[in-house]
C-alpha positions in Angstrom: 148.3 69.1 134.5 147.0 72.3 136.1 143.5 73.0 137.4 142.7 75.3 134.2 144.1 72.7 131.7 142.2 70.0 133.6 138.9 72.0 133.3 139.4 73.1 129.6 140.3 69.5 128.6 137.2 68.0 130.5 134.7 70.7 129.2 136.0 69.7 125.7 135.7 66.1 126.1 132.2 66.6 127.5 131.3 68.4 124.2 130.3 71.7 126.1 131.3 75.3 125.0 132.2 78.0 127.3 128.7 79.6 126.6 127.0 76.3 127.5 129.0 76.1 130.8 128.4 79.8 131.5 124.6 79.4 131.0 124.4 76.5 133.3 126.6 77.7 136.0 125.7 81.4 135.8 129.3 82.2 135.9 130.4 84.8 133.4 132.0 83.4 130.2 135.1 85.8 130.9 135.6 84.4 134.2 135.4 80.6 133.0 137.8 81.6 130.3 140.3 82.9 132.7 139.9 80.3 135.1 141.0 77.7 132.3 143.9 79.8 131.9 144.7 79.5 135.6 144.0 83.2 136.2 141.4 83.0 139.5 141.9 86.9 140.0 138.5 87.4 138.5 136.6 85.1 140.9 136.6 87.7 143.5 138.7 85.9 146.1 139.6 82.4 147.2 136.0 81.6 148.7 134.3 82.3 145.3 137.1 80.6 143.5 136.6 77.3 145.2 132.9 77.6 144.4 133.4 78.4 140.9 135.8 75.2 140.6 133.1 73.1 142.1 130.2 74.6 140.0 132.2 74.2 136.5 133.5 70.5 137.5 130.0 69.5 138.4 128.7 70.6 135.0 131.4 69.0 133.0 131.0 65.8 134.9 134.1 65.5 137.1 135.0 65.4 140.8 135.9 69.0 142.0 137.4 68.3 145.3 140.9 67.1 143.9 141.2 70.5 142.0 139.8 72.4 145.0 142.7 70.7 147.2 145.3 71.7 144.4 143.8 75.2 144.5 144.2 75.6 148.4 147.7 74.1 148.0 148.8 76.6 145.6 146.7 79.5 147.6 148.0 79.1 151.3 145.8 76.2 152.0 142.0 75.8 153.0 140.3 78.4 155.1 140.7 77.6 159.0 137.3 76.8 160.5 136.3 79.1 163.3 136.5 77.9 166.9 133.4 77.9 168.9 134.4 80.7 171.1 135.3 82.8 167.8 132.1 81.9 166.2 129.9 83.2 168.8 132.0 86.6 169.3 129.8 89.7 167.9 130.9 91.1 164.9 130.9 94.7 166.4 132.6 95.4 169.8 130.1 96.2 172.8 130.7 99.5 174.1 130.4 100.3 177.7 129.5 103.8 179.1 131.0 103.2 182.4 133.4 100.8 184.2 131.6 98.3 186.5 132.9 95.4 188.4 133.2 92.1 186.6 129.8 90.2 186.6 131.1 86.7 187.2 127.5 85.1 187.4 126.9 86.6 183.8 130.2 85.3 182.6 129.7 81.8 184.0 126.0 81.8 182.4 127.8 83.0 179.3 130.3 80.2 179.2 127.7 77.5 180.2 125.5 78.5 177.2 128.6 78.3 174.9 129.4 74.8 176.1 125.7 73.8 175.8 125.4 75.0 172.3 128.7 73.3 171.1 127.5 70.2 172.8 124.2 70.2 170.9 126.3 70.9 167.5 128.6 68.0 168.1 125.7 65.4 168.9 123.7 66.6 166.0 127.0 66.1 163.8 127.4 62.6 165.3 123.7 61.8 164.2 124.2 63.5 160.9 127.4 61.0 160.0 125.3 58.1 159.0 123.4 60.3 156.7 126.6 61.6 154.7 126.8 60.2 151.0 129.8 58.9 149.4 133.0 61.2 148.7 131.7 62.2 145.2 128.6 63.2 146.4 129.9 65.1 149.3 131.9 67.1 147.2 128.8 68.2 145.2 129.0 66.0 142.1 126.0 64.8 140.6 124.8 61.2 141.3 125.1 58.6 138.7 121.9 58.2 136.7 119.6 55.3 137.2 119.8 52.2 135.1 117.9 52.7 131.8 118.0 56.4 131.9 120.4 59.0 130.1 121.8 62.0 131.5 120.2 65.3 130.7 121.6 67.4 127.8 122.5 71.1 128.2 119.1 73.2 128.3 118.4 74.7 124.9 116.6 77.6 126.3 119.3 80.2 127.5 118.6 82.0 130.9 118.9 85.4 131.2 122.5 86.7 130.8 123.8 87.6 134.1 126.2 90.3 132.7 123.1 92.0 131.2 121.1 92.0 134.3 120.6 95.1 136.4 122.5 95.7 139.5 121.1 94.0 142.5 119.3 96.1 145.2 119.3 93.3 147.7 121.2 90.1 148.8 119.5 86.8 148.5 120.7 83.8 150.4 119.2 80.3 149.9 120.3 77.2 152.0 119.6 73.5 152.0 120.8 71.0 154.6 122.0 67.7 153.4 122.6 66.6 157.0 121.1 68.2 160.2 122.9 71.6 160.7 122.7 74.5 163.0 122.4 77.9 161.3 122.1 81.5 162.7 121.5 84.3 160.1 121.5 87.9 160.8 120.7 90.8 158.4 122.1 94.4 158.3 123.2 96.1 161.8 123.0 92.5 163.6 119.1 92.1 163.1 118.5 88.2 163.6 116.6 86.6 160.9 116.9 82.9 162.0 118.5 80.8 164.7 118.1 77.0 164.8 118.5 73.7 163.3 117.9 72.6 159.6 117.3 69.0 159.2 118.3 67.1 156.3 116.4 68.1 153.1 115.1 71.3 154.6 115.5 74.6 152.7 115.2 78.2 153.8 115.9 81.6 152.2 116.4 85.2 153.2 116.8 88.7 151.6 118.2 92.1 152.9 118.9 95.3 151.2 122.5 95.7 152.7 124.1 92.4 153.9 123.5 88.8 155.3 125.6 87.1 157.7 125.4 83.4 158.2 126.9 81.2 161.1 127.0 77.5 160.2 127.6 74.9 162.8 128.4 72.1 160.0 130.3 73.8 157.1 129.9 70.5 155.0 126.3 70.0 155.8 124.7 73.1 154.3 124.5 73.9 150.3 124.8 77.7 149.7 123.3 79.8 146.9 123.9 83.5 146.8 122.3 86.0 144.6 121.5 82.8 142.2 125.1 81.7 142.3 125.6 78.0 143.5 128.7 78.2 145.6 128.5 74.7 147.2 129.4 73.7 150.6 131.5 76.2 152.5 133.5 74.0 154.5 134.3 70.4 155.8 131.8 68.3 157.8 131.8 69.4 161.5 133.6 72.8 161.0 131.9 76.2 162.3 132.1 78.9 159.6 130.8 82.5 159.5 130.5 84.2 156.2 129.0 87.8 155.3 127.4 88.5 151.7 126.3 91.8 150.1 124.2 92.5 146.9 127.5 92.4 144.9 128.5 89.0 145.7 129.7 86.7 144.2 130.0 88.9 141.0 131.8 91.9 142.5 134.8 91.0 140.4 
């Protein structure tokens, strides 16, 4: 059974309509309908397709990770994590006005700084291993309800239709750490907005009129929401990722 067939079958089994799933995930109904037909071209790229699969699966009550792995197998595999050196390279090349002799002292200092940062990230990740939850919870699925309680039914108050919303004039990024994670956030033209550790349970948010770039030291330890769209965890635990968002994301399609 394909990804789309699985999503459609489980949605119907959960007793949800396309409209209800769209309202809870804030994904356009036309995009969900296309996904159920195994057409992911309207998602806006592989990164957002994975996030949409996770969001829909979470709402209809199934584990999204087998579907994400199946998607990766059909679309060239999961994204490769950045190496520590690549992650800390500047996005724009540095222009030199004149040729100068190599400054070996500065080069050694820079290399030592990279080694130190990489070591900190590894130590923090090793501490966070004890905090990781079960495979289903790591995948972003909801925890089972406590004894004596019932699962919440779909909200009867529909939120604003994202299709009818006015074009955004800024990009909004919200994150929440599920384990200790090093984060660096920059705005337009490389303006640094934040650099440091977010510990388990901590949340932060930033806005910028043009774009926001985030460098994550632990791709599986940070939950990401962009312009109100829940896109889940961008990578696997311990992997370094860098992503850039604009006001049109993730609905650019």
